[in-house]
C-alpha positions as CSV (number, residue, x, y, z in Angstrom):
1,X,-17.0,-3.6,1.3
2,X,-20.1,-5.2,2.5
3,X,-20.7,-7.2,-0.2
4,X,-17.3,-9.0,-0.4
5,X,-15.6,-6.9,-3.5
6,X,-12.2,-5.1,-2.9
7,X,-12.7,-1.5,-2.8
8,X,-8.8,-0.3,-2.9
9,X,-7.1,1.1,-5.6
10,X,-4.9,-1.7,-5.9
11,X,-4.5,-5.3,-5.3
12,X,-2.8,-6.9,-1.9
13,X,0.3,-8.6,-2.4
14,X,-0.8,-12.4,-3.8
15,X,-3.6,-11.1,-5.6
16,X,-4.9,-9.7,-9.1
17,X,-7.8,-7.3,-9.1
18,X,-10.5,-8.4,-11.5
19,X,-13.7,-6.5,-12.1
20,X,-13.5,-5.5,-8.0
21,X,-12.7,-8.8,-7.2
22,X,-9.7,-10.6,-6.2
23,X,-7.9,-13.5,-7.8
24,X,-5.0,-15.1,-6.3
25,X,-1.6,-14.7,-8.3
26,X,-0.2,-17.9,-8.5
27,X,3.5,-17.0,-8.2
28,X,3.3,-14.2,-5.5
29,X,0.8,-16.5,-3.5
30,X,3.6,-19.1,-2.6
31,X,5.5,-15.8,-1.8
32,X,2.7,-15.2,1.0
33,X,2.4,-18.6,2.0
34,X,6.2,-19.0,2.3
35,X,5.7,-15.9,4.5
36,X,3.2,-17.0,6.9
37,X,5.6,-20.2,7.0
38,X,8.4,-18.6,8.2
39,X,6.4,-16.5,10.9
40,X,4.3,-19.4,12.1
41,X,8.1,-21.4,12.7
42,X,9.2,-18.4,14.6
43,X,11.0,-15.6,12.8
44,X,11.0,-12.2,12.5
45,X,9.9,-9.6,10.7
46,X,13.5,-8.4,9.8
47,X,14.6,-12.0,9.1
48,X,11.7,-12.2,6.3
49,X,12.2,-8.9,5.1
50,X,15.9,-9.6,4.3
51,X,14.6,-12.9,2.4
52,X,11.8,-11.2,0.3
53,X,14.6,-8.5,-0.6
54,X,16.7,-11.2,-2.1
55,X,14.0,-12.6,-4.2
56,X,12.8,-11.0,-7.4
57,X,9.4,-10.3,-5.9
58,X,9.1,-6.5,-4.9
59,X,6.2,-5.6,-3.2
60,X,3.6,-3.6,-5.0
61,X,4.1,0.1,-3.7
62,X,7.8,0.2,-3.4
63,X,11.1,-1.3,-4.2
64,X,12.7,-2.8,-1.0
65,X,10.6,-5.1,1.8
66,X,10.4,-3.4,5.1
67,X,9.8,-5.2,8.7
68,X,6.2,-2.8,8.9
69,X,4.9,-3.9,5.4
70,X,5.6,-7.4,6.9
71,X,3.9,-7.0,9.6
72,X,1.1,-5.6,7.9
73,X,0.5,-8.4,5.7
74,X,0.7,-10.6,8.2
75,X,-2.1,-9.3,10.4
76,X,-4.1,-8.5,7.2
77,X,-7.2,-11.1,7.0
78,X,-7.2,-10.9,3.3
79,X,-5.5,-13.7,3.3
80,X,-7.8,-16.4,4.6
81,X,-10.7,-15.4,2.6
82,X,-12.0,-12.2,4.4
83,X,-12.4,-8.0,3.7
84,X,-11.2,-6.0,6.2
85,X,-12.4,-1.8,5.4
86,X,-12.5,1.1,7.7
87,X,-9.7,-0.5,10.0
88,X,-7.2,3.0,9.9
89,X,-9.3,6.0,10.7
90,X,-7.3,9.5,9.1
91,X,-7.6,12.6,11.5
92,X,-6.5,16.3,10.8
93,X,-5.0,18.0,13.2
94,X,-3.5,21.2,13.8
95,X,0.2,21.7,14.8
96,X,1.9,24.5,15.1
97,X,0.2,26.1,12.5
98,X,0.0,23.0,9.9
99,X,-2.5,20.9,9.4
100,X,-1.5,17.4,10.3
101,X,-3.4,13.6,9.3
102,X,-2.5,11.4,12.1
103,X,-4.0,7.5,11.3
104,X,-5.6,6.0,14.3
105,X,-6.8,2.3,14.5
106,X,-10.4,2.5,14.1
107,X,-12.4,-0.5,15.8
108,X,-15.6,1.5,16.5
109,X,-16.8,0.7,12.9
110,X,-14.5,-2.0,11.5
111,X,-16.3,-4.1,8.8
112,X,-14.8,-7.7,8.7
113,X,-16.7,-9.9,6.0
114,X,-16.1,-12.9,3.9
115,X,-14.9,-12.0,0.9
116,X,-15.7,-13.2,-2.8
117,X,-12.1,-13.9,-3.4
118,X,-10.3,-17.7,-2.2
119,X,-8.0,-17.1,0.7
120,X,-4.5,-18.3,-0.1
121,X,-3.6,-18.8,3.8
122,X,-5.3,-21.8,6.0
123,X,-7.1,-20.0,9.1
124,X,-5.2,-22.4,11.2
125,X,-2.1,-20.9,9.8
126,X,-3.0,-17.5,9.9
127,X,-4.6,-17.6,14.0
128,X,-0.8,-19.4,15.1
129,X,0.9,-16.4,13.4
130,X,-1.7,-14.2,15.1
131,X,-0.8,-15.3,18.6
132,X,2.6,-15.1,18.5
133,X,3.9,-11.9,20.9
134,X,5.8,-9.9,19.3
135,X,9.3,-9.2,20.7
136,X,9.8,-6.9,24.0
137,X,12.7,-3.8,23.1
138,X,13.7,-1.7,25.0
139,X,15.7,1.4,24.8
140,X,18.8,1.3,27.4
141,X,19.1,4.7,28.5
142,X,22.7,6.1,30.0
143,X,24.8,4.1,27.8
144,X,27.7,5.7,25.9
145,X,27.0,6.7,21.9
146,X,28.0,3.2,20.5
147,X,28.1,4.1,16.8
148,X,28.9,7.9,15.9
149,X,28.0,7.5,12.2
150,X,24.2,6.7,13.1
151,X,22.1,7.7,10.4
152,X,25.0,9.3,8.3
153,X,26.0,6.6,6.2
154,X,23.4,5.6,3.9
155,X,23.1,2.3,1.3
156,X,24.1,3.3,-2.1
157,X,21.9,0.5,-3.8
158,X,18.5,1.2,-1.6
159,X,19.2,4.6,0.2
160,X,18.3,3.3,3.7
161,X,20.1,4.3,6.5
162,X,23.2,2.0,7.8
163,X,22.8,-0.2,11.0
164,X,25.4,-1.8,13.6
165,X,24.7,-5.0,13.9
166,X,28.0,-6.8,16.2
167,X,28.4,-10.0,16.5
168,X,29.8,-11.9,19.1
169,X,31.4,-15.2,18.8
170,X,30.0,-16.8,22.2
171,X,26.4,-15.3,22.3
172,X,24.1,-17.9,23.6
């Protein structure tokens, strides 16, 4: 990683892996550019996710895009030509007699160096996306159950839980 080479087993979306070096995949790179553009224009991770799921491009490790995948990609400096390594640390803990692995952010031993690959995104666009504050969401306590079928109904295509999405006519 310190020499600017890719150390992962699989290349990130937008790149191909050739001899530990990342090479831009033009078709995927266009999708990555559009993702960053949409986020810089104020679109949320869920809307970008829905847009990507309508395309023929699938993520490298899954059949469907998820908002957390989008969030991870949009915060990854690989897309401006840098290599980030050792950003997460896995700790093993004993919980109820079972060994549980917990991943935590690692800021102490983080490696961030110039990569040997070409960036897909301009650093200026990347910085704009990083400065966008996530919307604060809160759970309302003390309200009545609105969807008694929550988590019971699954999508026949992807297997994910269906969610209630109310639409209001006069929503400002």
